[in-house]
py3Dmol code that shows the C-alpha trace and the ligand (Angstrom):
import py3Dmol

protein = """\
ATOM      1  CA  UNK A   1     -86.319 214.263  66.206  1.00  0.00           C
ATOM      2  CA  UNK A   2     -86.552 212.398  62.942  1.00  0.00           C
ATOM      3  CA  UNK A   3     -89.532 212.739  60.614  1.00  0.00           C
ATOM      4  CA  UNK A   4     -90.408 212.436  56.924  1.00  0.00           C
ATOM      5  CA  UNK A   5     -90.911 215.998  55.900  1.00  0.00           C
ATOM      6  CA  UNK A   6     -91.419 215.592  52.169  1.00  0.00           C
ATOM      7  CA  UNK A   7     -93.387 212.610  50.798  1.00  0.00           C
ATOM      8  CA  UNK A   8     -93.992 211.889  47.131  1.00  0.00           C
ATOM      9  CA  UNK A   9     -97.676 211.040  47.760  1.00  0.00           C
ATOM     10  CA  UNK A  10     -98.638 212.716  50.996  1.00  0.00           C
ATOM     11  CA  UNK A  11     -96.773 215.953  50.179  1.00  0.00           C
ATOM     12  CA  UNK A  12     -95.049 218.180  52.637  1.00  0.00           C
ATOM     13  CA  UNK A  13     -95.379 217.900  56.391  1.00  0.00           C
ATOM     14  CA  UNK A  14     -97.654 220.694  57.552  1.00  0.00           C
ATOM     15  CA  UNK A  15     -96.386 222.860  60.487  1.00  0.00           C
ATOM     16  CA  UNK A  16     -97.770 221.528  63.784  1.00  0.00           C
ATOM     17  CA  UNK A  17     -98.210 222.705  67.281  1.00  0.00           C
ATOM     18  CA  UNK A  18     -95.523 221.260  69.537  1.00  0.00           C
ATOM     19  CA  UNK A  19     -96.633 219.723  72.816  1.00  0.00           C
ATOM     20  CA  UNK A  20     -94.865 217.601  75.426  1.00  0.00           C
ATOM     21  CA  UNK A  21     -95.403 214.066  76.476  1.00  0.00           C
ATOM     22  CA  UNK A  22     -93.654 212.008  79.153  1.00  0.00           C
ATOM     23  CA  UNK A  23     -92.568 208.548  78.131  1.00  0.00           C
ATOM     24  CA  UNK A  24     -91.217 206.305  80.926  1.00  0.00           C
ATOM     25  CA  UNK A  25     -90.300 209.355  82.884  1.00  0.00           C
ATOM     26  CA  UNK A  26     -88.589 211.196  80.107  1.00  0.00           C
ATOM     27  CA  UNK A  27     -90.091 214.378  78.469  1.00  0.00           C
ATOM     28  CA  UNK A  28     -90.269 214.286  74.745  1.00  0.00           C
ATOM     29  CA  UNK A  29     -91.627 216.759  72.128  1.00  0.00           C
ATOM     30  CA  UNK A  30     -94.632 215.679  69.987  1.00  0.00           C
ATOM     31  CA  UNK A  31     -96.974 217.235  67.455  1.00  0.00           C
ATOM     32  CA  UNK A  32    -100.491 217.834  68.871  1.00  0.00           C
ATOM     33  CA  UNK A  33    -103.051 215.322  67.324  1.00  0.00           C
ATOM     34  CA  UNK A  34    -100.501 213.016  65.793  1.00  0.00           C
ATOM     35  CA  UNK A  35    -100.722 209.333  66.774  1.00  0.00           C
ATOM     36  CA  UNK A  36     -98.769 208.608  69.999  1.00  0.00           C
ATOM     37  CA  UNK A  37     -96.810 205.996  68.018  1.00  0.00           C
ATOM     38  CA  UNK A  38     -95.615 208.629  65.506  1.00  0.00           C
ATOM     39  CA  UNK A  39     -94.317 210.726  68.257  1.00  0.00           C
ATOM     40  CA  UNK A  40     -92.572 207.734  69.839  1.00  0.00           C
ATOM     41  CA  UNK A  41     -90.848 206.704  66.501  1.00  0.00           C
ATOM     42  CA  UNK A  42     -89.816 210.305  65.919  1.00  0.00           C
ATOM     43  CA  UNK A  43     -88.111 210.288  69.221  1.00  0.00           C
ATOM     44  CA  UNK A  44     -86.446 206.852  68.660  1.00  0.00           C
ATOM     45  CA  UNK A  45     -88.684 204.768  70.932  1.00  0.00           C
ATOM     46  CA  UNK A  46     -89.373 201.444  69.250  1.00  0.00           C
ATOM     47  CA  UNK A  47     -90.573 199.244  72.178  1.00  0.00           C
ATOM     48  CA  UNK A  48     -94.173 199.677  73.247  1.00  0.00           C
ATOM     49  CA  UNK A  49     -94.589 196.749  75.640  1.00  0.00           C
ATOM     50  CA  UNK A  50     -93.140 193.600  77.140  1.00  0.00           C
ATOM     51  CA  UNK A  51     -94.799 190.427  75.820  1.00  0.00           C
ATOM     52  CA  UNK A  52     -96.997 188.401  78.142  1.00  0.00           C
ATOM     53  CA  UNK A  53     -95.510 184.861  77.362  1.00  0.00           C
ATOM     54  CA  UNK A  54     -91.858 185.386  76.615  1.00  0.00           C
ATOM     55  CA  UNK A  55     -91.306 188.594  78.486  1.00  0.00           C
ATOM     56  CA  UNK A  56     -89.532 190.134  75.414  1.00  0.00           C
ATOM     57  CA  UNK A  57     -89.710 193.709  74.076  1.00  0.00           C
ATOM     58  CA  UNK A  58     -92.474 194.223  71.504  1.00  0.00           C
ATOM     59  CA  UNK A  59     -93.134 196.963  69.017  1.00  0.00           C
ATOM     60  CA  UNK A  60     -95.916 197.965  66.581  1.00  0.00           C
ATOM     61  CA  UNK A  61     -96.952 195.691  63.724  1.00  0.00           C
ATOM     62  CA  UNK A  62     -99.901 196.909  61.702  1.00  0.00           C
ATOM     63  CA  UNK A  63     -99.948 200.558  62.495  1.00  0.00           C
ATOM     64  CA  UNK A  64    -103.604 200.767  61.767  1.00  0.00           C
ATOM     65  CA  UNK A  65    -105.377 199.749  65.040  1.00  0.00           C
ATOM     66  CA  UNK A  66    -105.855 196.117  64.226  1.00  0.00           C
ATOM     67  CA  UNK A  67    -103.228 193.940  65.969  1.00  0.00           C
ATOM     68  CA  UNK A  68    -102.722 195.469  69.503  1.00  0.00           C
ATOM     69  CA  UNK A  69     -98.876 195.034  69.272  1.00  0.00           C
ATOM     70  CA  UNK A  70     -98.552 198.810  70.065  1.00  0.00           C
ATOM     71  CA  UNK A  71    -100.469 198.879  73.334  1.00  0.00           C
ATOM     72  CA  UNK A  72     -99.078 200.975  76.169  1.00  0.00           C
ATOM     73  CA  UNK A  73    -100.291 202.449  79.515  1.00  0.00           C
ATOM     74  CA  UNK A  74    -101.502 206.039  78.787  1.00  0.00           C
ATOM     75  CA  UNK A  75    -102.440 208.264  81.666  1.00  0.00           C
ATOM     76  CA  UNK A  76    -102.761 205.194  83.817  1.00  0.00           C
ATOM     77  CA  UNK A  77    -104.989 203.296  81.477  1.00  0.00           C
ATOM     78  CA  UNK A  78    -103.427 199.997  80.100  1.00  0.00           C
ATOM     79  CA  UNK A  79    -103.933 198.651  76.697  1.00  0.00           C
ATOM     80  CA  UNK A  80    -104.198 201.806  74.699  1.00  0.00           C
ATOM     81  CA  UNK A  81    -103.456 201.328  70.977  1.00  0.00           C
ATOM     82  CA  UNK A  82    -100.827 204.036  70.444  1.00  0.00           C
ATOM     83  CA  UNK A  83    -101.080 203.822  66.620  1.00  0.00           C
ATOM     84  CA  UNK A  84    -104.616 205.195  66.622  1.00  0.00           C
ATOM     85  CA  UNK A  85    -104.659 207.366  69.769  1.00  0.00           C
ATOM     86  CA  UNK A  86    -103.875 211.076  69.179  1.00  0.00           C
ATOM     87  CA  UNK A  87    -101.326 212.881  71.315  1.00  0.00           C
ATOM     88  CA  UNK A  88    -102.449 215.409  73.855  1.00  0.00           C
ATOM     89  CA  UNK A  89    -100.250 217.810  75.742  1.00  0.00           C
ATOM     90  CA  UNK A  90     -99.019 216.368  79.073  1.00  0.00           C
ATOM     91  CA  UNK A  91     -99.836 212.746  78.378  1.00  0.00           C
ATOM     92  CA  UNK A  92     -97.914 210.279  80.519  1.00  0.00           C
ATOM     93  CA  UNK A  93     -97.039 207.109  78.585  1.00  0.00           C
ATOM     94  CA  UNK A  94     -95.472 204.091  79.910  1.00  0.00           C
ATOM     95  CA  UNK A  95     -94.066 200.837  78.407  1.00  0.00           C
ATOM     96  CA  UNK A  96     -96.637 198.174  79.322  1.00  0.00           C
ATOM     97  CA  UNK A  97     -95.586 195.019  81.069  1.00  0.00           C
ATOM     98  CA  UNK A  98     -97.743 192.185  79.891  1.00  0.00           C
ATOM     99  CA  UNK A  99    -101.502 192.888  80.328  1.00  0.00           C
ATOM    100  CA  UNK A 100    -100.635 196.030  82.320  1.00  0.00           C
ATOM    101  CA  UNK A 101    -102.334 197.201  85.605  1.00  0.00           C
ATOM    102  CA  UNK A 102    -105.227 199.523  86.168  1.00  0.00           C
ATOM    103  CA  UNK A 103    -104.339 202.234  88.684  1.00  0.00           C
ATOM    104  CA  UNK A 104    -106.523 202.877  91.548  1.00  0.00           C
TER     105      UNK A 104
END
"""
ligand_1 = """\
4
LIG
S -99.697 198.586 65.654
Fe -101.421 197.147 65.406
S -102.867 198.112 66.660
Fe -101.313 199.511 66.757
"""
view = py3Dmol.view(width=600, height=400)
view.addModel(protein, "pdb")
view.setStyle({"model": 0}, {"cartoon": {"style": "trace"}})
view.addModel(ligand_1, "xyz")
view.setStyle({"model": 1}, {"stick": {}})
view.zoomTo()
view.show()
């Protein structure tokens, strides 16, 4: 896992509670409460969805909840902005294809 542990402005990374998330069927560690996107990047996951028009991999852009480039399917709900949604233990996160599909 790769993270910035010492930042000149933000200071040192505080110790966090480790939880587990499942991303496209693969279990990954995360820090409770951090944005899902942070956990994904720390685990080397850079693609959040497949674009609607060109069907190409797409990753985050703004990182502050404004552009929707980071949307993924989380616990069965499509179009979740991963840059502003906190991690919870046991979350199931999937790369979203286009507009995504609602489950059941
Ligand atoms: S990266 Fe823009 S809304 Fe998440």
